py3Dmol code that shows the C-alpha trace and the ligand (Angstrom):
import py3Dmol

protein = """\
ATOM      1  CA  MET A   1      -4.193   6.493 -22.275  1.00  0.00           C
ATOM      2  CA  ASP A   2      -1.927   5.431 -25.125  1.00  0.00           C
ATOM      3  CA  ARG A   3      -2.907   3.099 -28.013  1.00  0.00           C
ATOM      4  CA  GLU A   4      -1.654  -0.075 -26.359  1.00  0.00           C
ATOM      5  CA  GLN A   5      -3.407   0.791 -23.149  1.00  0.00           C
ATOM      6  CA  LYS A   6      -6.706   1.408 -25.117  1.00  0.00           C
ATOM      7  CA  GLU A   7      -6.357  -1.986 -26.749  1.00  0.00           C
ATOM      8  CA  ILE A   8      -5.755  -3.755 -23.372  1.00  0.00           C
ATOM      9  CA  VAL A   9      -8.936  -2.143 -21.919  1.00  0.00           C
ATOM     10  CA  GLN A  10     -10.941  -2.868 -25.005  1.00  0.00           C
ATOM     11  CA  GLU A  11      -9.933  -6.462 -24.841  1.00  0.00           C
ATOM     12  CA  PHE A  12     -10.905  -6.540 -21.223  1.00  0.00           C
ATOM     13  CA  PHE A  13     -14.413  -5.060 -21.718  1.00  0.00           C
ATOM     14  CA  SER A  14     -15.507  -5.819 -25.255  1.00  0.00           C
ATOM     15  CA  ASN A  15     -14.383  -9.163 -26.467  1.00  0.00           C
ATOM     16  CA  ASP A  16     -18.038 -10.114 -26.081  1.00  0.00           C
ATOM     17  CA  ALA A  17     -19.870  -7.087 -27.267  1.00  0.00           C
ATOM     18  CA  GLU A  18     -23.320  -8.493 -26.339  1.00  0.00           C
ATOM     19  CA  ASN A  19     -22.376  -8.618 -22.683  1.00  0.00           C
ATOM     20  CA  ILE A  20     -20.537  -5.343 -22.430  1.00  0.00           C
ATOM     21  CA  PHE A  21     -23.099  -3.612 -20.131  1.00  0.00           C
ATOM     22  CA  GLU A  22     -23.336  -6.600 -17.813  1.00  0.00           C
ATOM     23  CA  LYS A  23     -19.494  -6.724 -17.675  1.00  0.00           C
ATOM     24  CA  ILE A  24     -19.271  -3.019 -16.916  1.00  0.00           C
ATOM     25  CA  GLU A  25     -21.881  -3.385 -14.171  1.00  0.00           C
ATOM     26  CA  LYS A  26     -20.014  -6.305 -12.607  1.00  0.00           C
ATOM     27  CA  PHE A  27     -16.699  -4.506 -12.830  1.00  0.00           C
ATOM     28  CA  SER A  28     -18.193  -1.455 -11.138  1.00  0.00           C
ATOM     29  CA  SER A  29     -19.666  -3.625  -8.397  1.00  0.00           C
ATOM     30  CA  LEU A  30     -16.269  -5.231  -7.829  1.00  0.00           C
ATOM     31  CA  MET A  31     -14.663  -1.764  -7.583  1.00  0.00           C
ATOM     32  CA  ILE A  32     -17.314  -0.685  -4.967  1.00  0.00           C
ATOM     33  CA  ARG A  33     -16.382  -3.741  -2.978  1.00  0.00           C
ATOM     34  CA  TYR A  34     -12.684  -2.696  -2.995  1.00  0.00           C
ATOM     35  CA  SER A  35     -13.427   0.869  -2.076  1.00  0.00           C
ATOM     36  CA  CYS A  36     -15.583  -0.309   0.884  1.00  0.00           C
ATOM     37  CA  ALA A  37     -12.811  -2.583   2.035  1.00  0.00           C
ATOM     38  CA  VAL A  38     -10.387   0.504   1.870  1.00  0.00           C
ATOM     39  CA  ARG A  39     -12.819   2.474   4.014  1.00  0.00           C
ATOM     40  CA  GLU A  40     -13.047  -0.423   6.521  1.00  0.00           C
ATOM     41  CA  ILE A  41      -9.262  -0.510   6.869  1.00  0.00           C
ATOM     42  CA  ARG A  42      -8.824   3.294   6.983  1.00  0.00           C
ATOM     43  CA  THR A  43     -11.296   3.548   9.764  1.00  0.00           C
ATOM     44  CA  LYS A  44      -9.273   0.930  11.742  1.00  0.00           C
ATOM     45  CA  PHE A  45      -6.086   2.951  11.389  1.00  0.00           C
ATOM     46  CA  GLU A  46      -7.878   6.182  12.308  1.00  0.00           C
ATOM     47  CA  VAL A  47      -9.255   4.519  15.526  1.00  0.00           C
ATOM     48  CA  LEU A  48      -5.789   3.193  16.386  1.00  0.00           C
ATOM     49  CA  ASN A  49      -4.168   6.533  15.750  1.00  0.00           C
ATOM     50  CA  GLU A  50      -6.677   8.381  17.905  1.00  0.00           C
ATOM     51  CA  GLU A  51      -6.298   5.872  20.819  1.00  0.00           C
ATOM     52  CA  LEU A  52      -2.444   5.765  20.596  1.00  0.00           C
ATOM     53  CA  SER A  53      -2.067   9.496  20.342  1.00  0.00           C
ATOM     54  CA  PHE A  54      -4.359  10.006  23.423  1.00  0.00           C
ATOM     55  CA  ARG A  55      -2.269   7.454  25.334  1.00  0.00           C
ATOM     56  CA  ALA A  56       1.221   8.478  24.265  1.00  0.00           C
ATOM     57  CA  GLY A  57       0.644  12.177  23.462  1.00  0.00           C
ATOM     58  CA  ARG A  58       2.001  11.851  19.921  1.00  0.00           C
ATOM     59  CA  ASN A  59       0.610  10.528  16.627  1.00  0.00           C
ATOM     60  CA  PRO A  60       2.241   7.291  15.416  1.00  0.00           C
ATOM     61  CA  ILE A  61       0.501   7.785  12.056  1.00  0.00           C
ATOM     62  CA  GLU A  62       1.308  10.894  10.157  1.00  0.00           C
ATOM     63  CA  SER A  63      -0.970  10.345   7.248  1.00  0.00           C
ATOM     64  CA  ILE A  64      -3.086   7.716   5.481  1.00  0.00           C
ATOM     65  CA  SER A  65      -3.797   7.744   1.732  1.00  0.00           C
ATOM     66  CA  SER A  66      -5.558   5.219  -0.410  1.00  0.00           C
ATOM     67  CA  ARG A  67      -6.312   4.429  -4.079  1.00  0.00           C
ATOM     68  CA  ILE A  68      -8.170   1.907  -6.157  1.00  0.00           C
ATOM     69  CA  LYS A  69      -6.116   0.711  -9.100  1.00  0.00           C
ATOM     70  CA  LYS A  70      -7.190   2.164 -12.417  1.00  0.00           C
ATOM     71  CA  PRO A  71      -8.823  -0.288 -14.922  1.00  0.00           C
ATOM     72  CA  VAL A  72      -5.927   0.138 -17.397  1.00  0.00           C
ATOM     73  CA  SER A  73      -3.384  -0.704 -14.691  1.00  0.00           C
ATOM     74  CA  ILE A  74      -5.392  -3.763 -13.658  1.00  0.00           C
ATOM     75  CA  ALA A  75      -5.567  -4.894 -17.248  1.00  0.00           C
ATOM     76  CA  GLU A  76      -1.868  -4.288 -17.801  1.00  0.00           C
ATOM     77  CA  LYS A  77      -0.825  -6.209 -14.682  1.00  0.00           C
ATOM     78  CA  LEU A  78      -2.945  -9.171 -15.736  1.00  0.00           C
ATOM     79  CA  LYS A  79      -1.498  -9.066 -19.204  1.00  0.00           C
ATOM     80  CA  ARG A  80       2.107  -8.752 -17.898  1.00  0.00           C
ATOM     81  CA  ARG A  81       1.520 -11.962 -15.896  1.00  0.00           C
ATOM     82  CA  GLY A  82      -0.069 -13.780 -18.850  1.00  0.00           C
ATOM     83  CA  ILE A  83      -3.424 -14.025 -17.026  1.00  0.00           C
ATOM     84  CA  GLU A  84      -6.716 -14.012 -18.992  1.00  0.00           C
ATOM     85  CA  PRO A  85      -8.368 -10.620 -18.161  1.00  0.00           C
ATOM     86  CA  THR A  86     -11.571 -11.669 -16.451  1.00  0.00           C
ATOM     87  CA  LEU A  87     -13.408 -10.380 -13.364  1.00  0.00           C
ATOM     88  CA  GLU A  88     -12.645 -13.608 -11.548  1.00  0.00           C
ATOM     89  CA  ALA A  89      -8.981 -13.091 -12.307  1.00  0.00           C
ATOM     90  CA  ILE A  90      -8.972  -9.674 -10.762  1.00  0.00           C
ATOM     91  CA  SER A  91     -10.039 -10.871  -7.342  1.00  0.00           C
ATOM     92  CA  SER A  92      -8.253 -14.072  -7.330  1.00  0.00           C
ATOM     93  CA  SER A  93      -4.824 -12.948  -8.787  1.00  0.00           C
ATOM     94  CA  LEU A  94      -4.332  -9.314  -7.831  1.00  0.00           C
ATOM     95  CA  ASN A  95      -3.620  -8.377  -4.250  1.00  0.00           C
ATOM     96  CA  ASP A  96      -3.264  -4.664  -4.835  1.00  0.00           C
ATOM     97  CA  VAL A  97      -6.445  -3.489  -6.485  1.00  0.00           C
ATOM     98  CA  ALA A  98      -7.249  -1.792  -3.203  1.00  0.00           C
ATOM     99  CA  GLY A  99      -4.191   0.021  -1.705  1.00  0.00           C
ATOM    100  CA  ILE A 100      -3.593   1.964   1.453  1.00  0.00           C
ATOM    101  CA  ARG A 101      -0.401   3.795   2.402  1.00  0.00           C
ATOM    102  CA  VAL A 102       0.220   4.478   6.041  1.00  0.00           C
ATOM    103  CA  VAL A 103       2.943   6.929   6.787  1.00  0.00           C
ATOM    104  CA  CYS A 104       4.299   6.601  10.358  1.00  0.00           C
ATOM    105  CA  SER A 105       6.604   8.913  12.327  1.00  0.00           C
ATOM    106  CA  PHE A 106       9.111   6.310  13.456  1.00  0.00           C
ATOM    107  CA  ILE A 107      10.190   2.872  12.479  1.00  0.00           C
ATOM    108  CA  ASP A 108       8.948   1.220  15.569  1.00  0.00           C
ATOM    109  CA  ASP A 109       5.448   2.788  14.976  1.00  0.00           C
ATOM    110  CA  ILE A 110       5.234   0.815  11.703  1.00  0.00           C
ATOM    111  CA  TYR A 111       5.635  -2.566  13.494  1.00  0.00           C
ATOM    112  CA  ARG A 112       3.417  -1.575  16.283  1.00  0.00           C
ATOM    113  CA  VAL A 113       0.533  -0.326  14.171  1.00  0.00           C
ATOM    114  CA  ALA A 114       0.831  -3.275  11.767  1.00  0.00           C
ATOM    115  CA  ASP A 115       0.839  -5.789  14.607  1.00  0.00           C
ATOM    116  CA  MET A 116      -2.259  -4.090  16.144  1.00  0.00           C
ATOM    117  CA  LEU A 117      -4.119  -4.423  12.858  1.00  0.00           C
ATOM    118  CA  ALA A 118      -2.966  -8.012  12.336  1.00  0.00           C
ATOM    119  CA  LYS A 119      -4.340  -8.959  15.708  1.00  0.00           C
ATOM    120  CA  GLN A 120      -7.900  -7.779  15.015  1.00  0.00           C
ATOM    121  CA  ASP A 121     -10.163 -10.697  14.878  1.00  0.00           C
ATOM    122  CA  ASP A 122     -11.872  -9.844  11.468  1.00  0.00           C
ATOM    123  CA  ILE A 123      -8.423  -9.391   9.804  1.00  0.00           C
ATOM    124  CA  THR A 124      -6.553 -12.166   8.117  1.00  0.00           C
ATOM    125  CA  VAL A 125      -2.937 -11.516   7.178  1.00  0.00           C
ATOM    126  CA  VAL A 126      -2.378 -13.081   3.743  1.00  0.00           C
ATOM    127  CA  GLN A 127       1.218 -11.987   3.062  1.00  0.00           C
ATOM    128  CA  ILE A 128       4.038  -9.812   4.505  1.00  0.00           C
ATOM    129  CA  LYS A 129       6.930  -8.347   2.620  1.00  0.00           C
ATOM    130  CA  ASP A 130       9.363  -6.636   4.981  1.00  0.00           C
ATOM    131  CA  TYR A 131      11.440  -4.323   2.718  1.00  0.00           C
ATOM    132  CA  ILE A 132      12.643  -2.542   5.829  1.00  0.00           C
ATOM    133  CA  LYS A 133      14.494  -5.458   7.247  1.00  0.00           C
ATOM    134  CA  LYS A 134      15.338  -6.612   3.701  1.00  0.00           C
ATOM    135  CA  PRO A 135      15.473  -3.583   1.470  1.00  0.00           C
ATOM    136  CA  LYS A 136      15.052  -3.989  -2.317  1.00  0.00           C
ATOM    137  CA  GLN A 137      18.243  -3.934  -4.404  1.00  0.00           C
ATOM    138  CA  ASN A 138      17.565  -0.253  -5.437  1.00  0.00           C
ATOM    139  CA  GLY A 139      17.201   0.868  -1.777  1.00  0.00           C
ATOM    140  CA  TYR A 140      13.343   0.779  -1.546  1.00  0.00           C
ATOM    141  CA  ARG A 141      12.165   0.465   2.042  1.00  0.00           C
ATOM    142  CA  SER A 142       8.641  -0.188   3.133  1.00  0.00           C
ATOM    143  CA  TYR A 143       6.629  -2.797   5.023  1.00  0.00           C
ATOM    144  CA  HIS A 144       3.956  -4.395   2.802  1.00  0.00           C
ATOM    145  CA  MET A 145       1.071  -6.334   4.218  1.00  0.00           C
ATOM    146  CA  ILE A 146      -1.750  -7.954   2.286  1.00  0.00           C
ATOM    147  CA  VAL A 147      -4.870  -8.486   4.411  1.00  0.00           C
ATOM    148  CA  GLU A 148      -8.340  -9.800   3.926  1.00  0.00           C
ATOM    149  CA  VAL A 149     -11.196  -7.891   5.487  1.00  0.00           C
ATOM    150  CA  PRO A 150     -14.925  -8.857   5.476  1.00  0.00           C
ATOM    151  CA  VAL A 151     -17.194  -6.344   3.713  1.00  0.00           C
ATOM    152  CA  PHE A 152     -20.850  -6.623   4.702  1.00  0.00           C
ATOM    153  CA  PHE A 153     -23.396  -5.999   2.014  1.00  0.00           C
ATOM    154  CA  SER A 154     -27.216  -6.372   2.182  1.00  0.00           C
ATOM    155  CA  GLU A 155     -27.165 -10.029   1.260  1.00  0.00           C
ATOM    156  CA  SER A 156     -23.600 -11.204   1.487  1.00  0.00           C
ATOM    157  CA  LYS A 157     -20.302 -10.916   3.332  1.00  0.00           C
ATOM    158  CA  LEU A 158     -17.316 -10.734   0.957  1.00  0.00           C
ATOM    159  CA  LEU A 159     -13.765 -11.204   2.098  1.00  0.00           C
ATOM    160  CA  THR A 160     -11.742  -8.614   0.251  1.00  0.00           C
ATOM    161  CA  ARG A 161      -8.025  -8.103  -0.159  1.00  0.00           C
ATOM    162  CA  VAL A 162      -6.232  -4.866   0.564  1.00  0.00           C
ATOM    163  CA  GLU A 163      -2.565  -4.080   0.181  1.00  0.00           C
ATOM    164  CA  ILE A 164      -1.191  -1.855   2.938  1.00  0.00           C
ATOM    165  CA  GLN A 165       2.214  -0.167   2.593  1.00  0.00           C
ATOM    166  CA  PHE A 166       3.682   1.128   5.910  1.00  0.00           C
ATOM    167  CA  ARG A 167       6.512   3.673   5.590  1.00  0.00           C
ATOM    168  CA  THR A 168       8.162   6.372   7.665  1.00  0.00           C
ATOM    169  CA  VAL A 169       7.958   9.914   6.465  1.00  0.00           C
ATOM    170  CA  ALA A 170      11.535   9.601   5.313  1.00  0.00           C
ATOM    171  CA  MET A 171      10.947   6.330   3.380  1.00  0.00           C
ATOM    172  CA  ASP A 172       7.850   7.897   1.776  1.00  0.00           C
ATOM    173  CA  PHE A 173       9.943  10.948   0.703  1.00  0.00           C
ATOM    174  CA  TRP A 174      12.472   8.666  -1.038  1.00  0.00           C
ATOM    175  CA  ALA A 175       9.863   6.326  -2.596  1.00  0.00           C
ATOM    176  CA  SER A 176       7.680   9.163  -3.903  1.00  0.00           C
ATOM    177  CA  LEU A 177      10.591  10.929  -5.555  1.00  0.00           C
ATOM    178  CA  GLU A 178      12.188   7.668  -6.901  1.00  0.00           C
ATOM    179  CA  HIS A 179       8.801   6.652  -8.340  1.00  0.00           C
ATOM    180  CA  SER A 180       8.216  10.018 -10.079  1.00  0.00           C
ATOM    181  CA  MET A 181      11.742  10.116 -11.581  1.00  0.00           C
ATOM    182  CA  LYS A 182      11.595   6.540 -12.714  1.00  0.00           C
ATOM    183  CA  TYR A 183       8.163   7.008 -14.229  1.00  0.00           C
ATOM    184  CA  LYS A 184       9.246  10.078 -16.153  1.00  0.00           C
ATOM    185  CA  LYS A 185      12.610   9.123 -17.542  1.00  0.00           C
ATOM    186  CA  GLN A 186      14.244   5.950 -18.780  1.00  0.00           C
ATOM    187  CA  SER A 187      17.653   7.472 -17.843  1.00  0.00           C
ATOM    188  CA  ALA A 188      16.746   6.989 -14.147  1.00  0.00           C
ATOM    189  CA  ASP A 189      17.758   3.377 -14.682  1.00  0.00           C
ATOM    190  CA  ARG A 190      21.437   4.489 -15.433  1.00  0.00           C
ATOM    191  CA  PRO A 191      23.901   2.803 -13.126  1.00  0.00           C
ATOM    192  CA  ASP A 192      25.280   6.074 -11.810  1.00  0.00           C
ATOM    193  CA  ILE A 193      21.792   7.486 -11.057  1.00  0.00           C
ATOM    194  CA  ALA A 194      20.682   4.137  -9.528  1.00  0.00           C
ATOM    195  CA  ALA A 195      23.767   4.169  -7.283  1.00  0.00           C
ATOM    196  CA  GLU A 196      23.095   7.795  -6.138  1.00  0.00           C
ATOM    197  CA  LEU A 197      19.511   6.939  -5.400  1.00  0.00           C
ATOM    198  CA  LYS A 198      20.568   3.883  -3.340  1.00  0.00           C
ATOM    199  CA  SER A 199      23.009   5.942  -1.480  1.00  0.00           C
ATOM    200  CA  CYS A 200      20.258   8.465  -0.653  1.00  0.00           C
ATOM    201  CA  ALA A 201      18.048   5.578   0.645  1.00  0.00           C
ATOM    202  CA  GLU A 202      20.871   4.450   2.902  1.00  0.00           C
ATOM    203  CA  THR A 203      21.381   8.012   4.255  1.00  0.00           C
ATOM    204  CA  ILE A 204      17.579   8.166   4.884  1.00  0.00           C
ATOM    205  CA  ALA A 205      17.612   4.778   6.647  1.00  0.00           C
ATOM    206  CA  ALA A 206      20.494   5.893   8.846  1.00  0.00           C
ATOM    207  CA  THR A 207      18.673   9.181   9.720  1.00  0.00           C
ATOM    208  CA  ASP A 208      15.453   7.228  10.534  1.00  0.00           C
ATOM    209  CA  ALA A 209      17.413   5.085  13.017  1.00  0.00           C
ATOM    210  CA  ARG A 210      19.063   8.117  14.553  1.00  0.00           C
ATOM    211  CA  MET A 211      15.674   9.912  14.915  1.00  0.00           C
ATOM    212  CA  LEU A 212      14.232   6.816  16.697  1.00  0.00           C
ATOM    213  CA  GLY A 213      17.356   6.835  18.928  1.00  0.00           C
ATOM    214  CA  ILE A 214      16.736  10.495  19.868  1.00  0.00           C
ATOM    215  CA  ARG A 215      13.116   9.785  20.615  1.00  0.00           C
ATOM    216  CA  LYS A 216      13.994   6.910  22.863  1.00  0.00           C
ATOM    217  CA  ARG A 217      16.544   8.964  24.705  1.00  0.00           C
ATOM    218  CA  ILE A 218      13.985  11.734  25.273  1.00  0.00           C
ATOM    219  CA  GLU A 219      11.454   9.170  26.582  1.00  0.00           C
ATOM    220  CA  ALA A 220      14.095   7.628  28.888  1.00  0.00           C
ATOM    221  CA  LEU A 221      15.018  11.051  30.355  1.00  0.00           C
ATOM    222  CA  GLU A 222      11.345  11.978  30.900  1.00  0.00           C
ATOM    223  CA  SER A 223      10.572   8.681  32.650  1.00  0.00           C
ATOM    224  CA  GLU A 224      13.659   9.216  34.932  1.00  0.00           C
ATOM    225  CA  GLU A 225      12.198  12.657  35.861  1.00  0.00           C
ATOM    226  CA  LYS A 226       8.951  11.123  36.993  1.00  0.00           C
TER     227      LYS A 226
END
"""
ligand_1 = """\
40
LIG
P 1.376 1.551 -7.824
O 1.102 2.625 -8.867
O 2.199 2.056 -6.667
O 0.167 0.794 -7.325
P 2.326 -8.245 -5.846
O 1.484 -7.097 -6.045
O 2.614 -8.616 -4.418
O 1.837 -9.498 -6.534
P 4.495 -6.643 -6.638
O 3.691 -5.714 -7.468
O 5.909 -6.896 -7.185
O 3.737 -8.016 -6.577
O 4.579 -6.295 -5.134
P 5.470 -5.447 -4.278
O 6.950 -5.716 -4.386
O 4.960 -5.620 -2.893
O 5.304 -3.912 -4.704
C 4.071 -3.290 -4.885
C 4.117 -1.839 -4.780
O 5.172 -1.417 -3.844
C 4.359 -1.004 -5.996
O 3.118 -0.898 -6.640
C 4.874 0.242 -5.492
O 3.859 1.082 -4.992
C 5.705 -0.161 -4.292
N 7.156 -0.390 -4.731
C 7.685 -1.579 -4.900
N 8.986 -1.443 -5.275
C 9.198 -0.106 -5.389
C 10.396 0.656 -5.731
O 11.428 0.149 -6.042
N 10.198 2.035 -5.758
C 9.048 2.628 -5.363
N 8.990 3.963 -5.424
N 7.925 1.908 -5.107
C 8.001 0.559 -5.015
P 2.988 -0.724 -8.260
O 2.362 -2.008 -8.794
O 4.385 -0.462 -8.834
O 2.116 0.448 -8.656
"""
view = py3Dmol.view(width=600, height=400)
view.addModel(protein, "pdb")
view.setStyle({"model": 0}, {"cartoon": {"style": "trace"}})
view.addModel(ligand_1, "xyz")
view.setStyle({"model": 1}, {"stick": {}})
view.zoomTo()
view.show()
């Protein structure tokens, strides 16, 4: 944590020194709520994957990972947006405190699995950003969905937001490397490097489309043989 980050977290927790323990307890309790929401959604994907792989003989989901945003990243994001850093602001203004990444085999698996989740009656879809149909300027592709899921505690039911990022293995490969290079070096923003990265993203998207085409041809041949 650098000095500026330390100051942001200090501002978040200790403006009112008398209440610091109460604040920390409330913050921890909010984070428990997010981690329970993540568990609920992960289980839903695991169930879908098990069922779909039994029916189709292949796994539509390659891997699922999750994270809870670190306190310093939460405080930084609120500050960046000019929002007073309060507990209320975390749950009302941030959609990505709880995050899940679902890596699928093929592009059509993304839409199928996302749609199956969206149709579950305890899930409310709050927002969709389809960076597959409309990639970001730098070439980033992924399907983002913000959902609300109820988390049942001993005396309350709390609707909690989770950000889900759906990607193919290929999109994930590009995004992970792009993120690590951008994170480490300012020079990753140079126009020539940005253009090369974008070109890689396009090659990857074309390969994703060809792989889907190959799978469909194999499926068609297999159903002709039956
Ligand atoms: P981290 O460390 O991944 O959590 P919103 O949250 O909807 O209010 P935001 O943050 O602009 O606004 O949302 P958006 O566009 O849906 O993107 C959120 C996340 O998508 C990012 O989280 C990244 O994980 C991923 N992402 C978006 N654009 C890119 C990109 O160009 N490259 C890569 N590699 N990932 C991207 P964070 O907040 O950056 O952090």
